[in-house]
C-alpha positions as CSV (number, residue, x, y, z in Angstrom):
1,M,0.0,-0.2,-0.1
2,I,1.1,3.6,-0.5
3,D,2.1,5.3,2.8
4,N,1.8,9.2,2.8
5,R,3.2,9.3,5.7
6,V,6.3,11.4,6.0
7,R,8.9,11.7,8.6
8,V,10.9,14.9,8.5
9,G,14.1,15.9,10.8
10,F,14.0,19.7,11.4
11,A,17.0,20.5,11.9
12,P,17.1,24.3,12.1
13,T,20.6,26.0,12.0
14,R,22.9,29.0,13.1
15,R,26.7,30.9,13.0
16,R,28.2,31.9,16.8
17,I,28.7,35.6,15.5
18,F,25.1,36.5,14.5
19,S,22.3,37.0,17.6
20,V,21.6,33.7,19.5
21,Q,18.1,34.8,20.5
22,D,16.6,35.6,16.8
23,A,17.9,32.3,15.7
24,L,15.7,31.1,18.6
25,R,12.7,32.9,18.2
26,Y,12.5,32.0,14.4
27,K,13.1,28.0,15.2
28,A,10.1,28.7,17.3
29,L,8.5,29.8,14.8
30,I,9.2,27.9,11.9
31,A,7.9,24.8,14.4
32,D,4.5,26.6,15.1
33,K,4.0,26.5,11.5
34,M,5.1,22.4,10.5
35,R,2.7,21.7,13.7
36,S,-0.6,24.1,12.6
37,L,0.2,22.2,8.9
38,G,0.1,18.6,10.5
39,I,3.6,18.1,9.8
40,D,5.5,15.2,11.4
41,F,9.0,16.4,12.5
42,V,11.8,15.1,14.9
43,D,13.4,18.1,16.5
44,I,16.9,18.4,17.8
45,E,16.0,19.4,21.0
46,D,17.8,17.0,23.1
47,V,21.1,17.7,21.3
48,N,22.4,21.0,22.7
49,S,21.0,23.4,25.2
50,E,19.9,25.5,21.7
51,G,17.9,22.6,19.6
52,L,20.3,24.4,16.8
53,L,22.6,22.6,14.1
54,R,25.7,24.7,14.9
55,C,29.2,23.4,14.9
56,A,31.2,20.3,14.1
57,D,30.3,18.7,17.5
58,D,26.4,18.6,16.9
59,V,26.8,16.6,13.4
60,Q,27.0,13.2,14.8
61,P,24.7,13.1,17.4
62,V,22.1,14.8,15.1
63,I,22.6,12.4,12.7
64,D,22.4,9.4,14.7
65,K,18.6,10.4,16.5
66,F,17.7,11.3,12.8
67,R,18.5,7.7,11.5
68,A,17.3,6.0,14.9
69,A,13.7,8.0,13.9
70,K,13.8,6.8,10.4
71,V,13.4,9.9,9.0
72,D,12.3,10.3,5.5
73,A,13.4,14.0,4.7
74,L,14.9,16.7,6.3
75,F,14.7,20.1,7.0
76,I,17.5,23.3,7.5
77,P,16.0,26.6,8.1
78,H,18.3,29.1,8.4
79,C,17.7,31.0,11.4
80,N,21.0,33.2,11.1
81,F,23.6,32.4,8.8
82,G,23.6,28.9,9.5
83,S,26.8,26.5,9.9
84,E,27.0,25.4,6.7
85,H,29.7,22.8,6.4
86,S,27.7,21.1,9.8
87,C,24.3,20.9,7.0
88,G,26.3,19.5,4.4
89,K,27.7,16.3,6.5
90,V,24.6,15.5,8.2
91,A,22.7,15.7,4.8
92,R,25.2,13.6,3.0
93,A,24.9,11.0,5.6
94,L,21.1,10.7,5.6
95,G,20.8,10.5,2.4
96,V,16.9,11.9,2.4
97,P,15.9,14.5,0.2
98,V,16.8,18.0,2.1
99,L,14.8,21.6,1.8
100,L,16.8,24.3,1.9
101,W,15.3,27.9,3.2
102,G,15.8,30.8,5.2
103,P,13.4,33.6,6.6
104,R,13.6,36.7,4.9
105,D,16.0,39.2,6.2
106,E,14.5,42.2,8.0
107,A,16.4,45.5,7.3
108,P,19.2,46.8,9.8
109,L,19.1,47.3,13.4
110,A,19.2,51.4,13.6
111,D,23.0,51.4,13.8
112,G,23.4,49.4,11.0
113,S,23.9,45.7,12.9
114,R,22.1,42.4,11.5
115,L,21.1,39.9,13.5
116,R,20.5,37.1,10.9
117,D,22.3,37.4,7.4
118,S,19.8,34.3,6.4
119,Q,19.8,34.7,2.6
120,C,23.8,35.1,2.5
121,G,24.3,31.5,4.2
122,L,21.8,30.0,2.0
123,F,24.6,30.6,-0.9
124,A,27.1,28.6,1.2
125,T,25.1,26.1,2.2
126,G,24.1,25.4,-1.0
127,K,28.0,25.1,-2.6
128,A,28.8,22.8,0.6
129,L,25.5,20.5,-0.3
130,R,26.8,21.2,-4.4
131,R,29.9,20.1,-3.1
132,M,29.0,16.7,-1.0
133,Q,27.3,15.9,-4.1
134,T,24.2,16.1,-2.2
135,P,20.9,16.8,-4.0
136,F,18.5,19.1,-2.3
137,T,15.5,21.1,-2.9
138,Y,15.4,24.8,-2.7
139,L,12.4,27.1,-1.6
140,P,13.3,30.7,-2.4
141,N,14.0,32.9,0.5
142,C,10.5,34.3,2.2
143,G,8.5,35.2,5.3
144,V,7.4,32.7,7.5
145,E,4.0,33.2,6.9
146,D,4.1,33.9,3.0
147,D,2.2,31.2,1.3
148,L,5.0,30.6,-0.6
149,F,6.4,29.2,2.5
150,R,3.6,27.3,3.4
151,E,3.0,25.9,-0.4
152,G,6.7,25.3,-0.8
153,L,7.0,23.5,2.3
154,L,3.8,21.0,2.1
155,R,5.2,21.0,-1.9
156,F,8.6,19.3,-0.6
157,I,6.9,16.8,1.7
158,A,5.5,15.0,-1.2
159,V,8.5,15.1,-3.1
160,A,10.1,13.5,0.1
161,N,6.3,11.0,-0.1
162,V,7.3,10.5,-3.9
163,V,11.7,9.4,-2.8
164,K,10.7,7.5,-0.2
165,E,8.0,5.3,-1.9
166,F,10.0,4.8,-5.1
167,R,12.9,3.8,-3.0
168,R,11.1,1.1,-1.2
169,A,8.8,-0.2,-4.4
170,R,8.5,-4.0,-4.0
171,I,6.2,-4.8,-6.7
172,L,3.8,-7.4,-7.1
173,Q,4.0,-9.4,-9.8
174,I,1.3,-11.7,-10.7
175,D,2.4,-14.4,-13.9
176,T,4.2,-13.8,-16.8
177,R,3.3,-10.6,-19.4
178,P,1.4,-11.4,-22.3
179,N,3.3,-13.0,-24.6
180,D,2.9,-10.0,-27.8
181,F,3.1,-7.6,-25.5
182,W,6.8,-6.7,-25.7
183,S,6.3,-3.0,-25.3
184,V,5.9,-4.1,-21.5
185,M,8.8,-5.7,-21.6
186,C,11.4,-4.2,-18.4
187,S,15.2,-5.5,-16.9
188,E,14.2,-6.5,-13.3
189,G,17.9,-6.5,-12.5
190,D,18.4,-3.4,-14.0
191,L,15.4,-1.8,-12.1
192,L,17.2,-3.4,-8.3
193,E,20.6,-2.5,-9.4
194,R,19.9,1.0,-10.6
195,F,16.8,2.1,-8.2
196,G,16.9,-0.7,-6.0
197,I,12.8,-1.4,-7.0
198,Q,12.4,-5.3,-6.1
199,V,9.7,-6.9,-8.0
200,F,8.5,-10.0,-6.4
201,P,6.8,-12.7,-8.7
202,V,4.1,-14.9,-8.2
203,T,2.4,-17.3,-10.2
204,L,-1.6,-17.7,-11.7
205,I,-1.8,-20.9,-9.8
206,D,-1.2,-18.6,-6.1
207,L,-3.8,-16.1,-6.9
208,V,-6.1,-19.1,-8.0
209,E,-5.9,-21.1,-4.9
210,R,-5.9,-18.4,-3.0
211,F,-9.6,-16.8,-5.0
212,N,-11.2,-20.5,-4.8
213,R,-10.5,-20.6,-1.4
214,L,-12.3,-16.7,-0.4
215,V,-14.9,-18.4,-2.8
216,A,-15.6,-21.5,-1.3
217,N,-15.6,-19.8,2.1
218,P,-15.8,-15.5,2.2
219,D,-14.2,-13.5,4.1
220,G,-14.8,-10.1,5.7
221,E,-13.1,-8.5,2.8
222,V,-14.8,-10.1,0.8
223,E,-18.1,-9.3,2.4
224,G,-17.9,-6.0,3.0
225,T,-16.3,-5.9,-1.0
226,V,-19.4,-7.0,-2.5
227,C,-21.9,-4.6,0.1
228,H,-19.2,-1.7,-1.4
229,I,-20.0,-2.6,-4.9
230,H,-23.6,-2.6,-4.6
231,D,-24.3,0.1,-2.6
232,N,-21.6,2.4,-5.1
233,M,-21.8,0.7,-8.5
234,E,-25.1,0.0,-11.2
235,V,-24.4,-4.2,-11.6
236,C,-24.8,-5.2,-14.5
237,V,-23.6,-9.2,-14.1
238,G,-25.1,-11.6,-11.5
239,D,-24.3,-12.1,-7.8
240,E,-22.3,-15.2,-8.2
241,D,-20.3,-12.9,-10.0
242,V,-20.6,-9.7,-7.5
243,L,-19.0,-13.2,-5.2
244,K,-16.1,-13.8,-7.9
245,V,-14.4,-10.3,-8.4
246,A,-14.8,-9.1,-4.4
247,A,-13.2,-12.9,-3.9
248,L,-10.1,-11.8,-6.6
249,K,-9.5,-8.2,-5.3
250,A,-9.4,-10.3,-1.8
251,A,-7.0,-12.4,-2.6
252,M,-4.9,-10.0,-4.9
253,K,-4.6,-7.4,-1.7
254,A,-3.5,-10.3,0.4
255,L,-1.0,-11.3,-1.4
256,A,0.7,-8.1,-1.9
257,L,0.4,-7.7,2.1
258,E,1.7,-10.6,2.9
259,N,4.6,-10.4,0.4
260,G,5.5,-6.1,1.5
261,C,4.4,-5.1,-1.7
262,N,3.0,-1.6,-2.6
263,A,2.1,-2.3,-6.0
264,I,0.8,-4.7,-8.4
265,A,1.8,-5.6,-12.1
266,I,-0.8,-8.3,-12.9
267,Q,-1.6,-10.1,-16.5
268,C,-5.4,-9.2,-16.3
269,W,-5.5,-11.5,-19.8
270,D,-6.3,-14.2,-21.4
271,S,-5.0,-16.8,-18.8
272,L,-6.9,-15.6,-16.1
273,Q,-10.4,-15.7,-18.5
274,T,-9.0,-19.7,-19.0
275,A,-8.5,-20.3,-15.3
276,L,-11.7,-17.6,-13.6
277,R,-14.0,-16.4,-16.5
278,L,-12.9,-13.7,-15.0
279,M,-11.6,-10.1,-15.7
280,P,-9.5,-8.1,-13.3
281,C,-10.4,-4.9,-14.3
282,C,-13.3,-3.8,-11.1
283,A,-10.8,-5.8,-8.5
284,N,-8.0,-3.7,-10.3
285,A,-10.0,-0.7,-9.9
286,L,-11.1,-1.0,-6.3
287,L,-7.7,-1.5,-5.1
288,T,-6.1,1.3,-6.8
289,E,-9.1,3.3,-5.1
290,E,-7.6,1.9,-1.4
291,G,-4.1,2.6,-2.3
292,L,-2.8,-0.3,-3.7
293,P,-2.1,0.4,-7.3
294,V,-2.8,-2.0,-9.8
295,A,-1.2,-1.5,-13.7
296,C,-2.7,-4.1,-16.3
297,E,-0.6,-6.4,-18.7
298,T,2.0,-6.8,-16.1
299,D,3.6,-3.8,-16.9
300,I,6.0,-3.0,-14.0
301,H,7.5,0.3,-15.7
302,G,3.2,1.5,-15.1
303,T,3.2,-0.1,-11.8
304,I,6.4,2.2,-11.1
305,T,4.8,5.4,-12.8
306,S,1.4,4.7,-10.7
307,I,3.3,4.4,-7.1
308,I,5.2,7.7,-8.1
309,V,1.8,9.4,-9.0
310,E,0.4,8.4,-6.1
311,A,2.7,9.2,-3.5
312,A,2.7,12.9,-5.6
313,S,-0.9,13.2,-5.0
314,M,-0.8,12.3,-1.5
315,G,-3.9,10.4,-1.2
316,A,-6.0,13.4,-2.4
317,S,-7.1,11.7,-5.5
318,P,-7.0,8.3,-6.8
319,S,-4.9,7.0,-9.8
320,F,-6.0,5.6,-12.9
321,F,-4.0,4.1,-15.5
322,V,-4.8,4.1,-19.5
323,D,-3.9,3.7,-23.0
324,W,-3.5,7.1,-25.4
325,S,-6.4,5.4,-27.7
326,V,-7.2,7.2,-30.4
327,R,-7.7,11.4,-31.9
328,H,-10.7,13.1,-31.2
329,P,-12.9,13.2,-34.4
330,E,-12.8,17.2,-34.3
331,N,-9.7,18.4,-31.6
332,D,-6.5,18.2,-33.0
333,N,-5.1,18.7,-30.0
334,G,-7.9,15.8,-28.2
335,E,-7.0,12.2,-27.5
336,L,-8.7,9.6,-25.8
337,L,-7.5,7.9,-22.4
338,Q,-8.9,5.0,-21.9
339,H,-8.9,1.1,-20.8
340,C,-11.2,-1.7,-20.0
341,G,-12.4,-0.9,-16.5
342,P,-9.7,-0.6,-14.1
343,W,-10.5,2.9,-12.9
344,P,-11.5,3.8,-9.2
345,I,-15.3,4.1,-9.4
346,S,-15.1,7.1,-7.6
347,L,-14.0,8.8,-10.3
348,A,-16.9,8.4,-13.0
349,K,-19.7,10.5,-13.9
350,G,-22.3,9.1,-12.0
351,K,-22.6,5.4,-11.2
352,A,-20.1,3.6,-12.5
353,K,-21.5,0.2,-14.1
354,L,-20.0,-3.2,-13.4
355,D,-20.2,-5.2,-16.9
356,R,-18.3,-6.9,-19.0
357,P,-15.9,-5.6,-21.5
358,F,-16.3,-5.2,-25.1
359,A,-12.9,-6.0,-26.5
360,F,-12.7,-9.9,-25.7
361,E,-14.8,-12.5,-27.4
362,E,-15.4,-14.2,-24.0
363,H,-17.0,-11.1,-22.8
364,C,-16.6,-12.2,-19.0
365,P,-17.5,-10.4,-16.0
366,G,-15.7,-7.5,-14.5
367,A,-15.1,-4.7,-15.8
368,V,-15.9,-1.4,-15.0
369,V,-17.7,0.7,-17.6
370,S,-17.7,4.7,-16.7
371,E,-16.5,8.3,-18.0
372,I,-15.1,10.0,-15.3
373,R,-14.8,13.0,-14.8
374,G,-12.8,16.0,-16.4
375,G,-10.6,18.9,-15.3
376,E,-6.9,19.5,-15.0
377,I,-5.3,15.8,-15.3
378,S,-1.0,14.9,-14.6
379,I,-0.4,12.1,-17.0
380,M,2.8,10.3,-16.5
381,R,5.1,7.6,-17.8
382,F,8.1,6.6,-16.2
383,D,9.9,4.3,-18.8
384,G,12.9,2.8,-20.7
385,D,14.8,1.8,-23.5
386,N,18.6,0.7,-23.6
387,G,19.3,1.5,-20.3
388,S,18.1,4.8,-20.7
389,Y,15.2,5.5,-18.5
390,G,13.3,9.4,-18.3
391,M,9.7,10.4,-17.6
392,L,7.1,11.4,-19.8
393,M,5.4,14.2,-18.1
394,G,2.8,16.6,-19.0
395,T,-1.0,18.2,-18.1
396,A,-4.1,17.7,-20.0
397,K,-7.9,19.2,-19.4
398,G,-11.3,17.0,-19.7
399,I,-13.1,18.2,-23.0
400,E,-16.2,16.5,-24.8
401,G,-16.1,13.6,-26.8
402,P,-18.4,10.8,-28.1
403,K,-19.2,8.0,-25.9
404,T,-16.9,4.7,-25.9
405,Q,-16.9,1.7,-23.7
406,G,-15.1,1.2,-20.6
407,T,-13.4,3.1,-18.6
408,Y,-12.7,6.9,-20.6
409,L,-12.5,10.4,-20.6
410,W,-11.2,12.7,-23.7
411,V,-8.8,14.9,-22.7
412,E,-6.6,17.7,-24.9
413,V,-3.0,18.8,-24.8
414,P,-1.1,21.6,-26.0
415,D,0.7,19.8,-28.9
416,W,-0.5,16.4,-29.6
417,P,1.5,15.8,-32.2
418,R,4.9,16.7,-30.7
419,T,2.9,14.7,-27.5
420,E,2.3,11.8,-30.4
421,S,5.8,12.4,-31.9
422,M,7.4,11.6,-28.5
423,L,5.5,8.2,-27.4
424,V,5.9,7.0,-30.7
425,R,10.0,7.7,-30.1
426,G,10.1,6.3,-26.9
427,P,11.4,5.1,-24.6
428,Y,7.6,5.8,-23.7
429,I,4.4,3.4,-25.0
430,H,0.7,3.9,-24.9
431,H,0.7,3.3,-21.5
432,A,0.4,6.5,-19.1
433,S,-0.8,6.8,-14.9
434,C,-3.0,9.8,-14.3
435,V,-4.0,11.8,-11.2
436,H,-6.5,15.3,-11.3
437,G,-5.0,18.1,-10.3
438,N,-1.1,19.3,-11.2
439,I,1.5,17.2,-10.0
440,L,4.4,18.5,-12.2
441,P,6.3,20.6,-10.3
442,I,7.0,18.1,-7.4
443,V,7.4,15.2,-9.5
444,Y,10.3,17.5,-11.5
445,E,11.8,18.1,-8.1
446,A,11.5,13.7,-6.9
447,L,13.2,13.5,-10.5
448,A,16.4,15.4,-8.7
449,Y,16.7,12.4,-6.2
450,L,16.4,9.9,-9.2
451,P,19.7,9.7,-10.1
452,G,19.2,8.6,-13.9
453,V,16.1,9.5,-14.6
454,R,15.8,12.3,-17.4
455,A,12.4,14.5,-17.6
456,D,10.3,14.5,-20.7
457,F,7.6,17.3,-21.1
458,F,4.7,17.1,-23.8
459,D,5.0,21.2,-24.1
460,D,8.0,23.6,-23.6
461,G,5.2,25.8,-22.2
462,Q,4.1,23.2,-19.1
463,E,8.0,23.5,-18.8
464,R,8.7,26.8,-17.9
465,A,5.7,26.6,-16.0
466,T,6.9,24.2,-13.8
467,K,10.2,25.3,-13.2
468,R,8.4,29.1,-12.8
469,A,6.0,26.9,-9.5
470,L,9.8,25.8,-8.1
471,Y,11.5,29.2,-8.6
472,R,9.4,31.8,-8.7
């Protein structure tokens, strides 16, 4: 499951030649602001008498405390000039995302003296971190009560969540890829060696055995899912089929949780239809809704993308796994996002249907049928060719279009011919992971902590807007 909890190591810093009292005052103001935003943080109040990172003697105790607390991120506010070498040593040792920021300095006092010089210290610490080859996030110098600080701090929490979930990615692979689908091939060894991403394979037999036990003896998970389906969907299949959908969902979830996986890639056709006479689409939809994203057609890279998208959205809205399918019949920049039916039902316009897919001769039950709501959509794809990895990223807006089958949404992008060319030329394919809202600045910043993954934008304008959001 995607865990959206982020624990921050709070290491406010100062330099001895500037005001101690003013540094302490700002430390308290910043801590209060973090509490008001609901941020989980660990301070260094017990490391020394000031609770500030001041010098070399403080470095190892701060590292030890944050390691023991298993922090996911490090925040180093410069409460005055700060101790750049101490900050650099702590950041490099922890190896987690780092936020560098300082409160905007007030005017000099009447006698011309200055209390903090926080901005000047940020320049020095940035240099120290670069020399130590330690990536960091920079939030421009501003006031504690400025919107820029609140927005930047919360964005950094989401960035840290992406990095955390990416690094702990362990994907339950249910059976092999469909044999004709060369497009979803991946190098399991390369993912482990480069990124630490683990793939945990199970066979279709493992799933079927668990499924059969749950159909014969439904547990609370199965019974609760049956009720949820009847309460929230227009059911167009029989009660026995609803039970089978619920049992499949419960079996997939149990296998993922028992094996410590935070996402699933499943060979959704066609062996499953032979074995169970069932489509897994609705089960996929319900699991993704619960924060356990599922990618179709054993698309491991697609699953990794879904992990990133889910983590970036911090649970604000569920992701949905799509095919770029066909061009809009009238809008030259319009395109159909579609799949057989694995999208979370909370996204539907009206009530989603539990029905049968149109695309397979067997017409086994288990697909979701619905158009989903539009608005601004972020569309992402992590992928690689020949050892080179990238993240295709951009936003689109929902538009009106012809009715179709499965789960679908018509969208408009700024420049479809360019986007189409990038999909064909690669390293990307027709699959993508999407979420409502604009998460581009979060994912773009997170890539700084994922070495070897470049950013590819649909559009130069979206790239410029994303960078402005970070560095305004």
